[in-house]
One Martini backbone bead per residue (centre of mass of N, CA, C, O) as a GRO file, in nm:
protein
  332
    1MET     BB    1   4.607  -4.036 -22.797
    2SER     BB    2   4.544  -4.311 -22.945
    3THR     BB    3   4.343  -4.474 -23.168
    4SER     BB    4   4.319  -4.746 -23.011
    5SER     BB    5   4.241  -4.629 -22.731
    6ARG     BB    6   3.985  -4.481 -22.826
    7SER     BB    7   3.830  -4.734 -22.923
    8GLU     BB    8   3.830  -4.879 -22.645
    9THR     BB    9   3.681  -4.661 -22.488
   10ALA     BB   10   3.424  -4.663 -22.662
   11ALA     BB   11   3.358  -4.960 -22.614
   12ASP     BB   12   3.328  -4.942 -22.304
   13THR     BB   13   3.102  -4.723 -22.308
   14SER     BB   14   2.892  -4.902 -22.467
   15ARG     BB   15   2.887  -5.137 -22.233
   16ARG     BB   16   2.764  -4.947 -22.043
   17PRO     BB   17   2.527  -4.860 -21.837
   18ALA     BB   18   2.286  -4.653 -21.797
   19SER     BB   19   2.288  -4.367 -21.546
   20GLY     BB   20   2.091  -4.183 -21.640
   21ARG     BB   21   1.773  -4.080 -21.620
   22GLY     BB   22   1.721  -4.060 -21.933
   23ASP     BB   23   1.860  -4.366 -21.995
   24SER     BB   24   1.657  -4.514 -21.841
   25PRO     BB   25   1.446  -4.759 -21.857
   26THR     BB   26   1.131  -4.799 -21.899
   27PHE     BB   27   0.853  -4.981 -21.859
   28TRP     BB   28   0.778  -4.977 -22.168
   29GLY     BB   29   1.052  -5.067 -22.264
   30ARG     BB   30   1.055  -5.343 -22.120
   31LEU     BB   31   0.793  -5.450 -22.243
   32SER     BB   32   0.907  -5.449 -22.547
   33ASN     BB   33   1.176  -5.624 -22.482
   34ALA     BB   34   1.082  -5.862 -22.231
   35GLY     BB   35   0.804  -5.845 -22.135
   36PRO     BB   36   0.573  -5.851 -21.888
   37TYR     BB   37   0.708  -6.011 -21.660
   38ARG     BB   38   0.994  -5.885 -21.671
   39ALA     BB   39   0.896  -5.592 -21.643
   40VAL     BB   40   0.762  -5.613 -21.358
   41THR     BB   41   1.006  -5.726 -21.198
   42ASP     BB   42   1.207  -5.500 -21.274
   43TYR     BB   43   1.038  -5.269 -21.161
   44VAL     BB   44   0.995  -5.361 -20.864
   45PHE     BB   45   1.306  -5.483 -20.801
   46GLY     BB   46   1.481  -5.222 -20.912
   47SER     BB   47   1.378  -5.083 -20.639
   48THR     BB   48   1.402  -5.006 -20.308
   49ARG     BB   49   1.137  -4.851 -20.270
   50ARG     BB   50   0.948  -5.059 -20.407
   51GLN     BB   51   1.015  -5.293 -20.218
   52PHE     BB   52   0.918  -5.159 -19.958
   53VAL     BB   53   0.624  -5.114 -20.048
   54LEU     BB   54   0.558  -5.409 -20.100
   55LEU     BB   55   0.629  -5.523 -19.808
   56ALA     BB   56   0.459  -5.286 -19.637
   57ALA     BB   57   0.163  -5.281 -19.731
   58PHE     BB   58   0.022  -5.504 -19.560
   59PRO     BB   59   0.106  -5.425 -19.270
   60ILE     BB   60  -0.015  -5.136 -19.287
   61PHE     BB   61  -0.304  -5.226 -19.353
   62TRP     BB   62  -0.344  -5.399 -19.100
   63ILE     BB   63  -0.305  -5.178 -18.888
   64LEU     BB   64  -0.523  -4.983 -18.989
   65PHE     BB   65  -0.768  -5.195 -19.001
   66ALA     BB   66  -0.723  -5.381 -18.720
   67HIS     BB   67  -0.631  -5.136 -18.515
   68LEU     BB   68  -0.692  -4.831 -18.578
   69GLY     BB   69  -0.980  -4.847 -18.673
   70PRO     BB   70  -1.134  -4.929 -18.413
   71ILE     BB   71  -1.029  -4.687 -18.246
   72LEU     BB   72  -1.144  -4.462 -18.417
   73GLN     BB   73  -1.436  -4.560 -18.396
   74MET     BB   74  -1.456  -4.535 -18.090
   75ILE     BB   75  -1.407  -4.234 -18.076
   76ARG     BB   76  -1.647  -4.153 -18.254
   77VAL     BB   77  -1.872  -4.283 -18.078
   78SER     BB   78  -1.810  -4.114 -17.808
   79PHE     BB   79  -1.958  -3.846 -17.976
   80LEU     BB   80  -2.232  -3.984 -17.950
   81ASP     BB   81  -2.581  -4.019 -17.865
   82SER     BB   82  -2.592  -4.282 -18.062
   83TYR     BB   83  -2.553  -4.648 -18.054
   84PRO     BB   84  -2.670  -4.776 -18.292
   85PRO     BB   85  -2.828  -4.699 -18.560
   86SER     BB   86  -3.149  -4.571 -18.610
   87VAL     BB   87  -3.451  -4.546 -18.732
   88GLY     BB   88  -3.499  -4.196 -18.770
   89HIS     BB   89  -3.195  -4.145 -18.652
   90THR     BB   90  -2.951  -3.897 -18.599
   91PRO     BB   91  -2.652  -3.868 -18.497
   92HIS     BB   92  -2.496  -3.664 -18.243
   93PHE     BB   93  -2.296  -3.441 -18.110
   94THR     BB   94  -2.120  -3.515 -17.790
   95LEU     BB   95  -2.009  -3.481 -17.426
   96ASP     BB   96  -2.168  -3.663 -17.221
   97ASN     BB   97  -1.992  -3.924 -17.203
   98TRP     BB   98  -1.748  -3.778 -17.074
   99ARG     BB   99  -1.897  -3.635 -16.839
  100THR     BB  100  -1.980  -3.887 -16.679
  101PHE     BB  101  -1.708  -3.965 -16.562
  102PHE     BB  102  -1.656  -3.679 -16.401
  103THR     BB  103  -1.945  -3.684 -16.237
  104GLU     BB  104  -1.934  -3.992 -16.163
  105VAL     BB  105  -1.805  -4.148 -15.889
  106ILE     BB  106  -1.864  -4.453 -15.942
  107PHE     BB  107  -1.637  -4.466 -16.181
  108LEU     BB  108  -1.364  -4.397 -16.030
  109ARG     BB  109  -1.302  -4.643 -15.855
  110PRO     BB  110  -1.238  -4.860 -16.082
  111PHE     BB  111  -1.025  -4.691 -16.225
  112PHE     BB  112  -0.815  -4.659 -15.988
  113ARG     BB  113  -0.802  -4.957 -15.922
  114THR     BB  114  -0.676  -5.047 -16.185
  115LEU     BB  115  -0.418  -4.878 -16.175
  116VAL     BB  116  -0.311  -4.982 -15.902
  117PHE     BB  117  -0.323  -5.280 -15.968
  118SER     BB  118  -0.131  -5.272 -16.218
  119VAL     BB  119   0.118  -5.155 -16.078
  120VAL     BB  120   0.155  -5.367 -15.854
  121LEU     BB  121   0.156  -5.623 -16.040
  122THR     BB  122   0.398  -5.540 -16.207
  123PHE     BB  123   0.599  -5.539 -15.981
  124ALA     BB  124   0.548  -5.833 -15.888
  125THR     BB  125   0.629  -5.963 -16.155
  126LEU     BB  126   0.920  -5.860 -16.154
  127VAL     BB  127   1.012  -5.993 -15.885
  128LEU     BB  128   0.940  -6.291 -15.972
  129VAL     BB  129   1.079  -6.306 -16.273
  130TYR     BB  130   1.373  -6.211 -16.258
  131PRO     BB  131   1.517  -6.459 -16.133
  132VAL     BB  132   1.438  -6.648 -16.365
  133ALA     BB  133   1.588  -6.494 -16.590
  134TYR     BB  134   1.864  -6.491 -16.455
  135PHE     BB  135   1.909  -6.792 -16.431
  136LEU     BB  136   1.858  -6.871 -16.729
  137SER     BB  137   2.092  -6.666 -16.852
  138ARG     BB  138   2.349  -6.721 -16.627
  139HIS     BB  139   2.309  -7.052 -16.509
  140VAL     BB  140   2.254  -7.172 -16.799
  141LYS     BB  141   2.306  -7.352 -17.049
  142ARG     BB  142   2.260  -7.281 -17.374
  143ASP     BB  143   2.141  -7.563 -17.452
  144ASN     BB  144   1.906  -7.545 -17.208
  145GLN     BB  145   1.736  -7.282 -17.248
  146MET     BB  146   1.526  -7.366 -17.461
  147LEU     BB  147   1.401  -7.598 -17.296
  148LEU     BB  148   1.305  -7.422 -17.058
  149LEU     BB  149   1.140  -7.225 -17.216
  150LEU     BB  150   0.943  -7.435 -17.327
  151LEU     BB  151   0.833  -7.522 -17.047
  152LEU     BB  152   0.725  -7.229 -16.978
  153LEU     BB  153   0.531  -7.212 -17.245
  154ILE     BB  154   0.316  -7.439 -17.237
  155PRO     BB  155   0.077  -7.297 -17.071
  156PHE     BB  156   0.048  -7.069 -17.316
  157TRP     BB  157  -0.106  -7.252 -17.540
  158VAL     BB  158  -0.346  -7.166 -17.393
  159GLY     BB  159  -0.597  -6.999 -17.297
  160GLU     BB  160  -0.713  -6.775 -17.069
  161ILE     BB  161  -0.960  -6.935 -16.962
  162VAL     BB  162  -0.825  -7.205 -16.903
  163ARG     BB  163  -0.620  -7.087 -16.695
  164THR     BB  164  -0.834  -6.970 -16.506
  165TYR     BB  165  -0.966  -7.241 -16.435
  166ALA     BB  166  -0.709  -7.363 -16.309
  167ILE     BB  167  -0.705  -7.162 -16.076
  168MET     BB  168  -0.977  -7.233 -15.958
  169ILE     BB  169  -0.901  -7.527 -15.892
  170LEU     BB  170  -0.656  -7.457 -15.708
  171LEU     BB  171  -0.826  -7.237 -15.503
  172GLY     BB  172  -1.037  -7.390 -15.404
  173ASN     BB  173  -1.187  -7.557 -15.150
  174THR     BB  174  -1.101  -7.836 -15.326
  175GLY     BB  175  -0.823  -7.773 -15.383
  176ALA     BB  176  -0.484  -7.815 -15.374
  177VAL     BB  177  -0.412  -7.612 -15.149
  178ASN     BB  178  -0.616  -7.706 -14.931
  179LEU     BB  179  -0.537  -8.010 -14.928
  180ILE     BB  180  -0.243  -7.961 -14.836
  181LEU     BB  181  -0.304  -7.806 -14.576
  182LYS     BB  182  -0.466  -8.038 -14.449
  183ALA     BB  183  -0.248  -8.266 -14.462
  184LEU     BB  184  -0.049  -8.079 -14.276
  185GLY     BB  185  -0.233  -7.941 -14.041
  186LEU     BB  186  -0.292  -7.613 -14.085
  187ILE     BB  187  -0.596  -7.685 -14.141
  188GLU     BB  188  -0.962  -7.732 -14.116
  189GLN     BB  189  -1.055  -7.510 -14.308
  190PRO     BB  190  -1.114  -7.364 -14.580
  191ILE     BB  191  -0.978  -7.127 -14.778
  192ALA     BB  192  -1.090  -6.816 -14.915
  193PHE     BB  193  -0.957  -6.739 -15.217
  194MET     BB  194  -1.191  -6.676 -15.373
  195TYR     BB  195  -1.302  -6.366 -15.475
  196THR     BB  196  -1.031  -6.202 -15.443
  197ASN     BB  197  -0.745  -6.027 -15.445
  198PHE     BB  198  -0.569  -6.279 -15.451
  199SER     BB  199  -0.683  -6.430 -15.695
  200LEU     BB  200  -0.651  -6.203 -15.897
  201SER     BB  201  -0.352  -6.159 -15.866
  202PHE     BB  202  -0.257  -6.442 -15.931
  203GLY     BB  203  -0.381  -6.453 -16.216
  204ILE     BB  204  -0.237  -6.202 -16.344
  205VAL     BB  205   0.052  -6.290 -16.295
  206TYR     BB  206   0.034  -6.557 -16.450
  207LEU     BB  207  -0.071  -6.433 -16.733
  208THR     BB  208   0.191  -6.206 -16.748
  209SER     BB  209   0.476  -6.345 -16.712
  210LEU     BB  210   0.571  -6.381 -17.009
  211TYR     BB  211   0.591  -6.069 -17.075
  212MET     BB  212   0.838  -6.049 -16.871
  213LEU     BB  213   1.038  -6.272 -16.941
  214MET     BB  214   1.136  -6.221 -17.235
  215PRO     BB  215   1.270  -5.935 -17.206
  216LEU     BB  216   1.459  -6.017 -16.974
  217TYR     BB  217   1.609  -6.243 -17.112
  218SER     BB  218   1.708  -6.083 -17.358
  219ALA     BB  219   1.878  -5.877 -17.186
  220LEU     BB  220   2.053  -6.074 -17.008
  221GLU     BB  221   2.178  -6.249 -17.247
  222LYS     BB  222   2.354  -5.995 -17.367
  223ILE     BB  223   2.534  -6.004 -17.126
  224PRO     BB  224   2.841  -6.035 -17.062
  225GLN     BB  225   3.034  -6.224 -16.852
  226SER     BB  226   3.290  -6.040 -16.835
  227PHE     BB  227   3.173  -5.817 -16.664
  228SER     BB  228   3.150  -5.971 -16.398
  229GLU     BB  229   3.445  -6.061 -16.388
  230ALA     BB  230   3.566  -5.777 -16.377
  231ALA     BB  231   3.429  -5.690 -16.116
  232ALA     BB  232   3.546  -5.915 -15.942
  233ASP     BB  233   3.851  -5.833 -15.990
  234LEU     BB  234   3.776  -5.540 -15.844
  235GLY     BB  235   3.599  -5.642 -15.570
  236ALA     BB  236   3.311  -5.722 -15.637
  237GLY     BB  237   3.025  -5.828 -15.526
  238PRO     BB  238   2.731  -5.968 -15.598
  239TRP     BB  239   2.555  -5.715 -15.538
  240THR     BB  240   2.734  -5.506 -15.686
  241ARG     BB  241   2.716  -5.641 -15.963
  242PHE     BB  242   2.417  -5.619 -15.993
  243ARG     BB  243   2.378  -5.307 -15.937
  244ARG     BB  244   2.625  -5.200 -16.144
  245VAL     BB  245   2.564  -5.405 -16.400
  246ILE     BB  246   2.304  -5.576 -16.453
  247LEU     BB  247   2.072  -5.376 -16.400
  248PRO     BB  248   2.137  -5.143 -16.601
  249LEU     BB  249   2.149  -5.351 -16.859
  250SER     BB  250   1.826  -5.438 -16.792
  251LEU     BB  251   1.632  -5.188 -16.842
  252GLU     BB  252   1.504  -5.255 -17.113
  253GLY     BB  253   1.351  -5.508 -17.018
  254ILE     BB  254   1.193  -5.376 -16.794
  255SER     BB  255   1.044  -5.171 -16.966
  256SER     BB  256   0.900  -5.370 -17.159
  257GLY     BB  257   0.766  -5.558 -16.950
  258CYS     BB  258   0.602  -5.348 -16.784
  259THR     BB  259   0.441  -5.235 -17.017
  260LEU     BB  260   0.297  -5.493 -17.101
  261VAL     BB  261   0.167  -5.567 -16.833
  262PHE     BB  262   0.008  -5.307 -16.784
  263LEU     BB  263  -0.164  -5.306 -17.044
  264ILE     BB  264  -0.294  -5.586 -16.995
  265SER     BB  265  -0.419  -5.531 -16.711
  266THR     BB  266  -0.615  -5.297 -16.799
  267GLY     BB  267  -0.775  -5.513 -17.022
  268LEU     BB  268  -0.885  -5.724 -16.849
  269TYR     BB  269  -1.181  -5.953 -16.822
  270ALA     BB  270  -1.215  -6.256 -16.759
  271THR     BB  271  -1.054  -6.275 -16.498
  272PRO     BB  272  -1.221  -6.081 -16.312
  273ILE     BB  273  -1.488  -6.237 -16.349
  274LEU     BB  274  -1.375  -6.527 -16.232
  275LEU     BB  275  -1.185  -6.414 -15.972
  276GLY     BB  276  -1.361  -6.200 -15.879
  277GLY     BB  277  -1.544  -5.954 -15.695
  278PRO     BB  278  -1.722  -5.694 -15.571
  279SER     BB  279  -1.440  -5.567 -15.452
  280THR     BB  280  -1.284  -5.611 -15.766
  281THR     BB  281  -1.374  -5.408 -15.963
  282LEU     BB  282  -1.313  -5.327 -16.287
  283PHE     BB  283  -1.318  -5.125 -16.561
  284SER     BB  284  -1.386  -5.341 -16.773
  285GLU     BB  285  -1.659  -5.416 -16.644
  286THR     BB  286  -1.788  -5.144 -16.674
  287ILE     BB  287  -1.771  -5.125 -16.979
  288ALA     BB  288  -1.928  -5.386 -17.048
  289GLY     BB  289  -2.205  -5.289 -16.929
  290PHE     BB  290  -2.273  -5.095 -17.173
  291PHE     BB  291  -2.282  -5.341 -17.391
  292HIS     BB  292  -2.513  -5.532 -17.233
  293VAL     BB  293  -2.723  -5.317 -17.272
  294ALA     BB  294  -2.989  -5.154 -17.347
  295GLY     BB  295  -2.952  -4.896 -17.560
  296ASP     BB  296  -2.750  -4.580 -17.550
  297GLU     BB  297  -2.445  -4.706 -17.423
  298TRP     BB  298  -2.202  -4.721 -17.623
  299PRO     BB  299  -2.076  -4.438 -17.613
  300THR     BB  300  -1.993  -4.459 -17.314
  301GLY     BB  301  -1.808  -4.706 -17.343
  302ALA     BB  302  -1.623  -4.565 -17.551
  303ALA     BB  303  -1.531  -4.334 -17.364
  304PHE     BB  304  -1.410  -4.517 -17.140
  305SER     BB  305  -1.210  -4.659 -17.320
  306THR     BB  306  -1.049  -4.411 -17.411
  307ILE     BB  307  -0.963  -4.318 -17.131
  308MET     BB  308  -0.799  -4.574 -17.062
  309LEU     BB  309  -0.612  -4.569 -17.305
  310LEU     BB  310  -0.483  -4.292 -17.264
  311THR     BB  311  -0.380  -4.337 -16.972
  312ALA     BB  312  -0.200  -4.589 -17.035
  313LEU     BB  313  -0.021  -4.444 -17.252
  314VAL     BB  314   0.084  -4.213 -17.073
  315LEU     BB  315   0.212  -4.385 -16.850
  316SER     BB  316   0.395  -4.554 -17.033
  317GLY     BB  317   0.549  -4.321 -17.160
  318THR     BB  318   0.664  -4.208 -16.898
  319PHE     BB  319   0.812  -4.461 -16.807
  320MET     BB  320   0.997  -4.493 -17.062
  321LYS     BB  321   1.132  -4.216 -17.027
  322LEU     BB  322   1.258  -4.269 -16.749
  323MET     BB  323   1.420  -4.521 -16.836
  324GLY     BB  324   1.583  -4.374 -17.054
  325ALA     BB  325   1.718  -4.181 -16.857
  326LEU     BB  326   1.863  -4.400 -16.691
  327GLN     BB  327   2.027  -4.521 -16.924
  328LYS     BB  328   2.182  -4.260 -16.988
  329GLY     BB  329   2.300  -4.220 -16.699
  330GLY     BB  330   2.456  -4.503 -16.694
  331ARG     BB  331   2.655  -4.428 -16.948
  332LYS     BB  332   2.813  -4.177 -16.804
   0.00000   0.00000   0.00000
């Protein structure tokens, strides 16, 4: 190698940034060379790991503080003999609150009623909402889909209680349904829709339909139209195309929608209070009763809440695992 080429190589090497761990400038080196602001920004944004920590710090803190924190506190309270703490008494660890659920039969009825109710209503919501999501995603022009989605979302801009009162006005003895049936000559006396299984079911399906619609629409909208066209070219009829093509490819949306609706249904409180009756008492009402009375009943309510939470999570996890297995089986 000539002397000139060696000097050029040395010059190129001197211009390259240091790549070794020992040659990389430290935070204090940046601080002395570029000033505090530039040193901090270079240090924070100069590493992918530090960028991730910076961006994820607040969401992680929010999840731990606002979501997991209350749940962990509720679990802790469920093992105490009294809560809130009173002057002169130190709460002690006990299993009596959990034992009450398994020994008192009166609490098992609303518990299992809630589970059965939630499963049945989740299936009913799926059956009612799936055709809407299918029509919206497969038979409506893409330019009009967002407009129709917006129209479907408008009722959900108001709170749960306001929508529940709207259902009460609709199904009441002097509500729109009874007035229409009277005008058509189908009934002479108003039908008692309110405070029955029907009114409660109608309300829950209405309140949770959005959480079923969005995952279904998202899954169906992603299925290319060419898949159905290819199946039709191979001689498959409409039902066969739906059963063999559309339904398997939309299982992810079905799994997400059913899980959301089921979890929401098990925890609804205002709707069962306003639309249900004595024969439709759900477990959320039973739990609330422990927090509304005086005395040391909060730990029992916390134990019952934890039992419902764990049961709902186990059932949802099992359902999602089964749906995942179906999706894998459909791909083979």
